[in-house]
N, C-alpha and C positions, 0 to 999 in steps of 0.2 A: 500438907495442905488441908485445911479444914473444909467441911462441906460448904460453909458460907463463902469460901473463896472460889468455888467452882462456878464460874460465870459463862464459860464457853464450852459447849460439848459438840463434837463432830461425830456423826454416825456414818460409818463407811459401809455402804451397801444398802440398796433399796428393795430387798426382798421382804418376805413376811417378818423375818427377825428384826431387820433394821427399822421398818415402819412400826412394828409393835413396840420396840424399845423406845422410839421417839414418842409414841402415844402414851406409853406408861410413864415416861418422865413428866409429861405435862399433866397427866392424871394424878401423879403423885405430888404435884405442887412445885415442880422445878420451873422457875421463872426466867432463867438466864437465856443466853443466846443458844439456839439449837439449830444445827445445820445437818441436812441429810444429803449425802453425795451418792448419786446413782448414775450408772453408765447409760441407762435407757432413756427413752422419751419421758417416762414417768414410771413409778413403781407399779408393777402388775403382779397378779397371781400366776403361779407357774403350772399348777395341775391342769388348767384348761388348755395348755399348749398342746397336749396330746389328745384333746377331745374337741370341745366346742370351737376353740380358736383354730386348731388344725383343720377342722372340717369346713371352716368358713362361716359357721352359724353365729359366731360372735366376733366383733372386732376388738382391737386392743383396748379401747376405752371401756368396753363392757366388762373387761376383767381387771380393771384398775383396782388396786388395793384400797384406795381412798379417792374420792372426787377431788378435782383440782383445787376447789375452794377450801378443802379441809386443811391444807398446808398453811394457807393464809389465816384461817380461823384459829389454828393452833400456834401461830407465830413460829412456824418451822421454815427455815430457809432451804428450799429444795434446789440443789445444784444438779440439774439433770444433764444428760449427755456429757457427763464429766467422769473422768477416771482419776484414781489416786495413784501417783507415781511412787510416793514414799511417805513413811511416817518419820517425823522428826521429833522424837521424844525429848531429846536434850534441848531443843529449841522451843518446845511447846507448840508444835505446829504439824499440819498435814499438807504435804506438797501435792498439788494437783498436776494433771498431765500437761497443762499449759505453763507450768512453772509457778503459778500462783500458790502462795502459802496461806492456809487458813489457820489463824491462831486457835489453839485448843487447850483448855485445862484438863480435859478428859477426852479420850477417843474410844468409841465403841466399834469394835470390828465385827461386822455382820456380813462377811464376804462369802459365806456359804461354800459352794463347791462348783465344779465344772464337770461336764459329761466326760466319762472315762472313754479313752480310745485304746483298747488293748493292742499290743504290738503284733497284729496280724499282718503278714505280708500283703501289700496291695491296699491296705485300709486307708491310705492317704489319697485315694482316688476321689475326684469331686462327685462321683456317684455314690459315695459312702457318706451318710449323714448321721449326725447326733442331734439330740433335741434337748436344749436347755434354755434357749432364749427365743424371743419372738422372731428374731432374724432367722434362727434355725428353723422355726416352724414355717416361716414364709418361704424359705428356700425349699423345704421338703414338700410343702403343699403344692408348689408349682410342678412337682414331679408326680404327684398322686393323681394322675389322669385316668379316666376309665380304660381298663385293659392293661394298665402298667403292671409289670411283673415286679413284685416287691418282696424282698427278703428282710425280715425283722429278726435281728440277732439278740436274743435275750427275752424270755417270756415272763419277766417280772411285771410290775405295774405299768411302767412306761411302755415296754414292748407289747404287752397285751392290749393296752389302750390304743397304741398306734396301729396295731393289726386290725382292731375293730373299726377304727376310723377309716383306714384304708379300704376295708371291705365295703363300708358304707359309700365310699366314693367310687366304687366300681372296679377296684384293683384286684388282681390275682395275687393272693398273699400266702407266703410260706413263713411260718414262725419256727425258729430253731433254738433249742436250748439243750445243754447236756444233762440237765437235771429233770427227772421225771415229773416232779411236782414243784415247779419253781416258787410258788407262793406259800408252800407249807410252813416255812418258818415264820411267816407273817400272820396267817389265818388258820393254821392247823391243816392236817392232811385231808380231812373230809371235805372241808370247804374248798381247799386248793384243788382237789380232784374234780369237784363240781364245776368250779370256775374254769379250769383248764379244759374240761370237756365241752364247754360252751363254744370253744373255737371251731370245733368240727361242725357243730350245728349251724354256725354262721358262715361256713364256707372257707375257713382258714385251714390250711394244711399245716399240721404240726409235725416236726421232725425231732427225734431225740438224738442230738449230735452237737458237736462243736464245729467251729469253722477253722480250717487250716490255712486258707489263703484266698485272696481275691485276685482277679486279673481282668482289668478293664480294656474295652475295645470300642470301636465305633458302634458296634451292634449291641452293646450292653456291658454287663460285668458278670464274669463267671465266678462262682463260689465253689470252692472245694470243701465239702463237708466231711468231717472225720468219719471214717468207716465206709465211705462211698468211693467207688473206683472212678466214677465219671463226675465232671463238674455240672453244676446247674447254672443256667443263664437267667439273669435278672436285668431289669432296667434301673432299679434303685435299691440301695441297701440302707437300713436304719440300724444303728447300734444302740441298743438299750441295755447296757451292761453295767449300770451304776454310775457313781460319781466319785471324784477325788476332791479332797478339801482344798480350797483356795487359801493356802498359808503363806504365799510368797511375801506379802507385805509384812506380816508378823515376823517371819524368819529373817528378812532383810533388816528389820529394826532390832534384831537381837532378842526377840521374845522366845520363850520356850514353846515349841509347838509339838 
């Protein structure tokens, strides 16, 4: 198929990659039909989910990747609140969750990743949260009330930011990670040591340990940290232990992933 025959492009995923790809296509002169499929109300930026949005200082519209009128101005069909059920490469289409099939000469997969949930016994409790979407942030924010006992597992960027936000909201925060300097690989040992040291000055308790198990009850959720003989009791747990790629659509369509 020649470039001239590419008249319909569907972008799957409304994160920064999907929106940037759609923007680049228009900026590069592509004039054909362009559709962006996103499961959310509209595409929004994710880093603020652990900071301004989680704290309540910004609402969802304030972290939108583009204003609503931008999609009309760029002649981009935004299919929001919509999921993709399957790719149909042999049929030249994308099947949506409601059974609708969008015709496509090309498909851009920008499905990103989902928050990792390690197989820690008891981590399926509704007191154990992850943070990847605005719904995740909304559910977590409801639990971050003054005086809440919060355990943040993972002291990377997400964990560190959630711990800081929770302290600002008046929570009692413990941050646990088995690595002495969790951010060293990203920013170097000196900067990582300085950043990690800030937790103590802000009132966050840091613990060098892993988590062996959780046990939820009406009074909270007990966490058994590695190397400790007794459990610690919390009201809410946040897992900030990285992401896993969303490759299901690609794999189901027979693509190499």
